[in-house]
CHARMM internal coordinates of N, CA and C (Angstrom, degrees):
IC EDIT
DIST 1 N 1 CA 1.4740
DIST 1 CA 1 C 1.4409
ANGL 1 N 1 CA 1 C 113.60
DIST 1 C 2 N 1.3171
ANGL 1 CA 1 C 2 N 118.98
DIHE 1 N 1 CA 1 C 2 N -37.34
DIST 2 N 2 CA 1.4192
ANGL 1 C 2 N 2 CA 124.75
DIHE 1 CA 1 C 2 N 2 CA -178.58
DIST 2 CA 2 C 1.5864
ANGL 2 N 2 CA 2 C 109.91
DIHE 1 C 2 N 2 CA 2 C -61.66
DIST 2 C 3 N 1.2862
ANGL 2 CA 2 C 3 N 116.03
DIHE 2 N 2 CA 2 C 3 N -41.13
DIST 3 N 3 CA 1.4413
ANGL 2 C 3 N 3 CA 125.38
DIHE 2 CA 2 C 3 N 3 CA 175.72
DIST 3 CA 3 C 1.4985
ANGL 3 N 3 CA 3 C 117.56
DIHE 2 C 3 N 3 CA 3 C -56.48
DIST 3 C 4 N 1.3606
ANGL 3 CA 3 C 4 N 111.58
DIHE 3 N 3 CA 3 C 4 N -39.49
DIST 4 N 4 CA 1.4983
ANGL 3 C 4 N 4 CA 119.14
DIHE 3 CA 3 C 4 N 4 CA 177.38
DIST 4 CA 4 C 1.5083
ANGL 4 N 4 CA 4 C 112.98
DIHE 3 C 4 N 4 CA 4 C -62.03
DIST 4 C 5 N 1.3586
ANGL 4 CA 4 C 5 N 115.65
DIHE 4 N 4 CA 4 C 5 N -53.07
DIST 5 N 5 CA 1.4346
ANGL 4 C 5 N 5 CA 119.43
DIHE 4 CA 4 C 5 N 5 CA -177.31
DIST 5 CA 5 C 1.5830
ANGL 5 N 5 CA 5 C 117.39
DIHE 4 C 5 N 5 CA 5 C -83.64
DIST 5 C 6 N 1.2996
ANGL 5 CA 5 C 6 N 117.21
DIHE 5 N 5 CA 5 C 6 N -8.49
DIST 6 N 6 CA 1.4660
ANGL 5 C 6 N 6 CA 117.58
DIHE 5 CA 5 C 6 N 6 CA 176.41
DIST 6 CA 6 C 1.4888
ANGL 6 N 6 CA 6 C 116.10
DIHE 5 C 6 N 6 CA 6 C -84.29
DIST 6 C 7 N 1.3408
ANGL 6 CA 6 C 7 N 115.12
DIHE 6 N 6 CA 6 C 7 N -16.02
DIST 7 N 7 CA 1.4538
ANGL 6 C 7 N 7 CA 118.36
DIHE 6 CA 6 C 7 N 7 CA 178.24
DIST 7 CA 7 C 1.5187
ANGL 7 N 7 CA 7 C 109.06
DIHE 6 C 7 N 7 CA 7 C -82.21
DIST 7 C 8 N 1.3590
ANGL 7 CA 7 C 8 N 113.14
DIHE 7 N 7 CA 7 C 8 N 147.16
DIST 8 N 8 CA 1.5404
ANGL 7 C 8 N 8 CA 120.29
DIHE 7 CA 7 C 8 N 8 CA 174.25
DIST 8 CA 8 C 1.4907
ANGL 8 N 8 CA 8 C 110.08
DIHE 7 C 8 N 8 CA 8 C -71.64
DIST 8 C 9 N 1.2454
ANGL 8 CA 8 C 9 N 116.78
DIHE 8 N 8 CA 8 C 9 N 137.10
DIST 9 N 9 CA 1.4929
ANGL 8 C 9 N 9 CA 122.30
DIHE 8 CA 8 C 9 N 9 CA 176.37
DIST 9 CA 9 C 1.5760
ANGL 9 N 9 CA 9 C 110.24
DIHE 8 C 9 N 9 CA 9 C -98.20
DIST 9 C 10 N 1.3060
ANGL 9 CA 9 C 10 N 120.36
DIHE 9 N 9 CA 9 C 10 N 124.09
DIST 10 N 10 CA 1.3810
ANGL 9 C 10 N 10 CA 121.50
DIHE 9 CA 9 C 10 N 10 CA -179.31
DIST 10 CA 10 C 1.5762
ANGL 10 N 10 CA 10 C 113.87
DIHE 9 C 10 N 10 CA 10 C -93.73
DIST 10 C 11 N 1.2988
ANGL 10 CA 10 C 11 N 115.61
DIHE 10 N 10 CA 10 C 11 N -5.67
DIST 11 N 11 CA 1.4483
ANGL 10 C 11 N 11 CA 121.61
DIHE 10 CA 10 C 11 N 11 CA -174.14
DIST 11 CA 11 C 1.5782
ANGL 11 N 11 CA 11 C 109.83
DIHE 10 C 11 N 11 CA 11 C -93.21
DIST 11 C 12 N 1.3178
ANGL 11 CA 11 C 12 N 119.19
DIHE 11 N 11 CA 11 C 12 N 6.47
DIST 12 N 12 CA 1.4825
ANGL 11 C 12 N 12 CA 120.68
DIHE 11 CA 11 C 12 N 12 CA -175.68
DIST 12 CA 12 C 1.5314
ANGL 12 N 12 CA 12 C 108.33
DIHE 11 C 12 N 12 CA 12 C -76.38
DIST 12 C 13 N 1.3793
ANGL 12 CA 12 C 13 N 115.08
DIHE 12 N 12 CA 12 C 13 N 127.65
DIST 13 N 13 CA 1.4626
ANGL 12 C 13 N 13 CA 117.65
DIHE 12 CA 12 C 13 N 13 CA 179.93
DIST 13 CA 13 C 1.6115
ANGL 13 N 13 CA 13 C 107.65
DIHE 12 C 13 N 13 CA 13 C -115.76
DIST 13 C 14 N 1.3199
ANGL 13 CA 13 C 14 N 116.41
DIHE 13 N 13 CA 13 C 14 N 143.39
DIST 14 N 14 CA 1.4342
ANGL 13 C 14 N 14 CA 115.02
DIHE 13 CA 13 C 14 N 14 CA 178.96
DIST 14 CA 14 C 1.6102
ANGL 14 N 14 CA 14 C 107.62
DIHE 13 C 14 N 14 CA 14 C -81.86
DIST 14 C 15 N 1.2449
ANGL 14 CA 14 C 15 N 114.29
DIHE 14 N 14 CA 14 C 15 N 151.32
DIST 15 N 15 CA 1.4717
ANGL 14 C 15 N 15 CA 121.72
DIHE 14 CA 14 C 15 N 15 CA 179.96
DIST 15 CA 15 C 1.6523
ANGL 15 N 15 CA 15 C 109.39
DIHE 14 C 15 N 15 CA 15 C -105.88
DIST 15 C 16 N 1.3002
ANGL 15 CA 15 C 16 N 108.37
DIHE 15 N 15 CA 15 C 16 N 129.06
DIST 16 N 16 CA 1.4043
ANGL 15 C 16 N 16 CA 111.50
DIHE 15 CA 15 C 16 N 16 CA 174.41
DIST 16 CA 16 C 1.4713
ANGL 16 N 16 CA 16 C 114.04
DIHE 15 C 16 N 16 CA 16 C -111.48
DIST 16 C 17 N 1.3376
ANGL 16 CA 16 C 17 N 121.64
DIHE 16 N 16 CA 16 C 17 N 143.92
DIST 17 N 17 CA 1.3982
ANGL 16 C 17 N 17 CA 122.75
DIHE 16 CA 16 C 17 N 17 CA -174.21
DIST 17 CA 17 C 1.6357
ANGL 17 N 17 CA 17 C 105.75
DIHE 16 C 17 N 17 CA 17 C -143.70
DIST 17 C 18 N 1.3222
ANGL 17 CA 17 C 18 N 113.04
DIHE 17 N 17 CA 17 C 18 N 165.78
DIST 18 N 18 CA 1.4784
ANGL 17 C 18 N 18 CA 119.52
DIHE 17 CA 17 C 18 N 18 CA 176.97
DIST 18 CA 18 C 1.5178
ANGL 18 N 18 CA 18 C 108.57
DIHE 17 C 18 N 18 CA 18 C -93.79
DIST 18 C 19 N 1.3293
ANGL 18 CA 18 C 19 N 117.61
DIHE 18 N 18 CA 18 C 19 N 155.46
DIST 19 N 19 CA 1.4223
ANGL 18 C 19 N 19 CA 124.88
DIHE 18 CA 18 C 19 N 19 CA 179.33
DIST 19 CA 19 C 1.4745
ANGL 19 N 19 CA 19 C 112.45
DIHE 18 C 19 N 19 CA 19 C -63.88
DIST 19 C 20 N 1.3336
ANGL 19 CA 19 C 20 N 116.87
DIHE 19 N 19 CA 19 C 20 N -33.00
DIST 20 N 20 CA 1.4959
ANGL 19 C 20 N 20 CA 122.95
DIHE 19 CA 19 C 20 N 20 CA 179.03
DIST 20 CA 20 C 1.4942
ANGL 20 N 20 CA 20 C 110.96
DIHE 19 C 20 N 20 CA 20 C -60.84
DIST 20 C 21 N 1.4383
ANGL 20 CA 20 C 21 N 115.62
DIHE 20 N 20 CA 20 C 21 N -39.07
DIST 21 N 21 CA 1.4883
ANGL 20 C 21 N 21 CA 117.78
DIHE 20 CA 20 C 21 N 21 CA -174.81
DIST 21 CA 21 C 1.5393
ANGL 21 N 21 CA 21 C 107.69
DIHE 20 C 21 N 21 CA 21 C -74.08
DIST 21 C 22 N 1.3456
ANGL 21 CA 21 C 22 N 114.66
DIHE 21 N 21 CA 21 C 22 N -33.19
DIST 22 N 22 CA 1.5741
ANGL 21 C 22 N 22 CA 115.40
DIHE 21 CA 21 C 22 N 22 CA -177.41
DIST 22 CA 22 C 1.4942
ANGL 22 N 22 CA 22 C 102.36
DIHE 21 C 22 N 22 CA 22 C -71.62
DIST 22 C 23 N 1.3342
ANGL 22 CA 22 C 23 N 124.11
DIHE 22 N 22 CA 22 C 23 N -43.61
DIST 23 N 23 CA 1.4721
ANGL 22 C 23 N 23 CA 122.59
DIHE 22 CA 22 C 23 N 23 CA -177.07
DIST 23 CA 23 C 1.5547
ANGL 23 N 23 CA 23 C 111.41
DIHE 22 C 23 N 23 CA 23 C -62.09
DIST 23 C 24 N 1.3318
ANGL 23 CA 23 C 24 N 116.01
DIHE 23 N 23 CA 23 C 24 N -35.99
DIST 24 N 24 CA 1.4311
ANGL 23 C 24 N 24 CA 121.63
DIHE 23 CA 23 C 24 N 24 CA -179.80
DIST 24 CA 24 C 1.5526
ANGL 24 N 24 CA 24 C 110.09
DIHE 23 C 24 N 24 CA 24 C -63.17
DIST 24 C 25 N 1.3549
ANGL 24 CA 24 C 25 N 113.48
DIHE 24 N 24 CA 24 C 25 N -49.03
DIST 25 N 25 CA 1.4410
ANGL 24 C 25 N 25 CA 120.71
DIHE 24 CA 24 C 25 N 25 CA 175.49
DIST 25 CA 25 C 1.5418
ANGL 25 N 25 CA 25 C 119.00
DIHE 24 C 25 N 25 CA 25 C -55.17
DIST 25 C 26 N 1.3177
ANGL 25 CA 25 C 26 N 106.12
DIHE 25 N 25 CA 25 C 26 N -45.95
DIST 26 N 26 CA 1.5539
ANGL 25 C 26 N 26 CA 115.19
DIHE 25 CA 25 C 26 N 26 CA 177.90
DIST 26 CA 26 C 1.4878
ANGL 26 N 26 CA 26 C 109.35
DIHE 25 C 26 N 26 CA 26 C -63.99
DIST 26 C 27 N 1.2608
ANGL 26 CA 26 C 27 N 118.47
DIHE 26 N 26 CA 26 C 27 N -50.00
DIST 27 N 27 CA 1.5466
ANGL 26 C 27 N 27 CA 119.96
DIHE 26 CA 26 C 27 N 27 CA -176.33
DIST 27 CA 27 C 1.5304
ANGL 27 N 27 CA 27 C 108.83
DIHE 26 C 27 N 27 CA 27 C -66.85
DIST 27 C 28 N 1.3170
ANGL 27 CA 27 C 28 N 118.62
DIHE 27 N 27 CA 27 C 28 N -31.48
DIST 28 N 28 CA 1.4962
ANGL 27 C 28 N 28 CA 117.62
DIHE 27 CA 27 C 28 N 28 CA 177.41
DIST 28 CA 28 C 1.5097
ANGL 28 N 28 CA 28 C 110.99
DIHE 27 C 28 N 28 CA 28 C -65.69
DIST 28 C 29 N 1.3681
ANGL 28 CA 28 C 29 N 112.47
DIHE 28 N 28 CA 28 C 29 N -45.68
DIST 29 N 29 CA 1.4952
ANGL 28 C 29 N 29 CA 120.27
DIHE 28 CA 28 C 29 N 29 CA -175.79
DIST 29 CA 29 C 1.4986
ANGL 29 N 29 CA 29 C 110.93
DIHE 28 C 29 N 29 CA 29 C -65.86
DIST 29 C 30 N 1.4664
ANGL 29 CA 29 C 30 N 120.07
DIHE 29 N 29 CA 29 C 30 N -28.00
DIST 30 N 30 CA 1.3620
ANGL 29 C 30 N 30 CA 122.51
DIHE 29 CA 29 C 30 N 30 CA 176.76
DIST 30 CA 30 C 1.4755
ANGL 30 N 30 CA 30 C 113.29
DIHE 29 C 30 N 30 CA 30 C -76.86
DIST 30 C 31 N 1.3695
ANGL 30 CA 30 C 31 N 118.59
DIHE 30 N 30 CA 30 C 31 N -20.20
DIST 31 N 31 CA 1.5000
ANGL 30 C 31 N 31 CA 121.49
DIHE 30 CA 30 C 31 N 31 CA -178.62
DIST 31 CA 31 C 1.5185
ANGL 31 N 31 CA 31 C 112.26
DIHE 30 C 31 N 31 CA 31 C -90.28
DIST 31 C 32 N 1.2760
ANGL 31 CA 31 C 32 N 120.22
DIHE 31 N 31 CA 31 C 32 N -5.12
DIST 32 N 32 CA 1.4412
ANGL 31 C 32 N 32 CA 123.93
DIHE 31 CA 31 C 32 N 32 CA 177.80
DIST 32 CA 32 C 1.6137
ANGL 32 N 32 CA 32 C 109.31
DIHE 31 C 32 N 32 CA 32 C -88.03
DIST 32 C 33 N 1.3302
ANGL 32 CA 32 C 33 N 112.50
DIHE 32 N 32 CA 32 C 33 N 128.23
DIST 33 N 33 CA 1.4051
ANGL 32 C 33 N 33 CA 122.79
DIHE 32 CA 32 C 33 N 33 CA 177.62
DIST 33 CA 33 C 1.4891
ANGL 33 N 33 CA 33 C 108.65
DIHE 32 C 33 N 33 CA 33 C -127.01
DIST 33 C 34 N 1.4082
ANGL 33 CA 33 C 34 N 113.47
DIHE 33 N 33 CA 33 C 34 N 147.03
DIST 34 N 34 CA 1.4536
ANGL 33 C 34 N 34 CA 119.24
DIHE 33 CA 33 C 34 N 34 CA -179.20
DIST 34 CA 34 C 1.5836
ANGL 34 N 34 CA 34 C 107.91
DIHE 33 C 34 N 34 CA 34 C -105.76
DIST 34 C 35 N 1.2356
ANGL 34 CA 34 C 35 N 113.38
DIHE 34 N 34 CA 34 C 35 N 125.51
DIST 35 N 35 CA 1.4617
ANGL 34 C 35 N 35 CA 122.05
DIHE 34 CA 34 C 35 N 35 CA 175.33
DIST 35 CA 35 C 1.5282
ANGL 35 N 35 CA 35 C 114.30
DIHE 34 C 35 N 35 CA 35 C -103.39
DIST 35 C 36 N 1.3712
ANGL 35 CA 35 C 36 N 115.60
DIHE 35 N 35 CA 35 C 36 N 118.86
DIST 36 N 36 CA 1.5222
ANGL 35 C 36 N 36 CA 113.15
DIHE 35 CA 35 C 36 N 36 CA -177.69
DIST 36 CA 36 C 1.5260
ANGL 36 N 36 CA 36 C 105.07
DIHE 35 C 36 N 36 CA 36 C -87.93
DIST 36 C 37 N 1.3289
ANGL 36 CA 36 C 37 N 110.58
DIHE 36 N 36 CA 36 C 37 N 131.88
DIST 37 N 37 CA 1.4486
ANGL 36 C 37 N 37 CA 121.94
DIHE 36 CA 36 C 37 N 37 CA 169.08
DIST 37 CA 37 C 1.5109
ANGL 37 N 37 CA 37 C 111.53
DIHE 36 C 37 N 37 CA 37 C -96.29
DIST 37 C 38 N 1.3520
ANGL 37 CA 37 C 38 N 116.20
DIHE 37 N 37 CA 37 C 38 N -167.20
DIST 38 N 38 CA 1.4583
ANGL 37 C 38 N 38 CA 117.21
DIHE 37 CA 37 C 38 N 38 CA 178.92
DIST 38 CA 38 C 1.4943
ANGL 38 N 38 CA 38 C 111.63
DIHE 37 C 38 N 38 CA 38 C -68.74
DIST 38 C 39 N 1.4546
ANGL 38 CA 38 C 39 N 114.97
DIHE 38 N 38 CA 38 C 39 N -49.75
DIST 39 N 39 CA 1.4375
ANGL 38 C 39 N 39 CA 116.75
DIHE 38 CA 38 C 39 N 39 CA -179.37
DIST 39 CA 39 C 1.5522
ANGL 39 N 39 CA 39 C 112.04
DIHE 38 C 39 N 39 CA 39 C -117.77
DIST 39 C 40 N 1.3304
ANGL 39 CA 39 C 40 N 116.85
DIHE 39 N 39 CA 39 C 40 N -5.60
DIST 40 N 40 CA 1.4956
ANGL 39 C 40 N 40 CA 120.35
DIHE 39 CA 39 C 40 N 40 CA -172.48
DIST 40 CA 40 C 1.5390
ANGL 40 N 40 CA 40 C 109.62
DIHE 39 C 40 N 40 CA 40 C -129.22
DIST 40 C 41 N 1.3617
ANGL 40 CA 40 C 41 N 114.96
DIHE 40 N 40 CA 40 C 41 N 158.63
DIST 41 N 41 CA 1.3851
ANGL 40 C 41 N 41 CA 118.67
DIHE 40 CA 40 C 41 N 41 CA 170.32
DIST 41 CA 41 C 1.5537
ANGL 41 N 41 CA 41 C 111.71
DIHE 40 C 41 N 41 CA 41 C -113.05
DIST 41 C 42 N 1.2350
ANGL 41 CA 41 C 42 N 118.97
DIHE 41 N 41 CA 41 C 42 N 134.23
DIST 42 N 42 CA 1.4368
ANGL 41 C 42 N 42 CA 122.11
DIHE 41 CA 41 C 42 N 42 CA -175.36
DIST 42 CA 42 C 1.5805
ANGL 42 N 42 CA 42 C 111.80
DIHE 41 C 42 N 42 CA 42 C -112.12
DIST 42 C 43 N 1.3255
ANGL 42 CA 42 C 43 N 115.93
DIHE 42 N 42 CA 42 C 43 N 133.74
DIST 43 N 43 CA 1.5174
ANGL 42 C 43 N 43 CA 120.15
DIHE 42 CA 42 C 43 N 43 CA 174.96
DIST 43 CA 43 C 1.4905
ANGL 43 N 43 CA 43 C 106.61
DIHE 42 C 43 N 43 CA 43 C -97.07
DIST 43 C 44 N 1.3369
ANGL 43 CA 43 C 44 N 114.67
DIHE 43 N 43 CA 43 C 44 N 125.18
DIST 44 N 44 CA 1.4634
ANGL 43 C 44 N 44 CA 120.53
DIHE 43 CA 43 C 44 N 44 CA 176.98
DIST 44 CA 44 C 1.5293
ANGL 44 N 44 CA 44 C 108.71
DIHE 43 C 44 N 44 CA 44 C -117.34
DIST 44 C 45 N 1.2314
ANGL 44 CA 44 C 45 N 115.31
DIHE 44 N 44 CA 44 C 45 N 131.06
DIST 45 N 45 CA 1.4908
ANGL 44 C 45 N 45 CA 125.00
DIHE 44 CA 44 C 45 N 45 CA 177.21
DIST 45 CA 45 C 1.4893
ANGL 45 N 45 CA 45 C 108.94
DIHE 44 C 45 N 45 CA 45 C -99.32
DIST 45 C 46 N 1.3915
ANGL 45 CA 45 C 46 N 116.88
DIHE 45 N 45 CA 45 C 46 N 109.46
DIST 46 N 46 CA 1.4839
ANGL 45 C 46 N 46 CA 114.85
DIHE 45 CA 45 C 46 N 46 CA -176.40
DIST 46 CA 46 C 1.5522
ANGL 46 N 46 CA 46 C 107.76
DIHE 45 C 46 N 46 CA 46 C -91.87
DIST 46 C 47 N 1.3022
ANGL 46 CA 46 C 47 N 114.67
DIHE 46 N 46 CA 46 C 47 N 146.88
DIST 47 N 47 CA 1.4954
ANGL 46 C 47 N 47 CA 121.14
DIHE 46 CA 46 C 47 N 47 CA -179.61
DIST 47 CA 47 C 1.5287
ANGL 47 N 47 CA 47 C 111.69
DIHE 46 C 47 N 47 CA 47 C -89.22
END
COOR INIT
IC SEED 1 N 1 CA 1 C
IC BUILD
C-alpha cells in the first residue's frame, strides 16, 4: 500500500470551473436539511 501512494502520478489533471457553478453548489448544499424520523432520516431541499 505504501508503494502505491509514494510514487508520483503523472496523469493528474487540474480541474477548472466557473464561479457560477461553485455558487450554485454551495447554495444548494445550504438549502438541504436532514429531518430525523422514528426509523429513517429524510433529506429535504428547501426552495
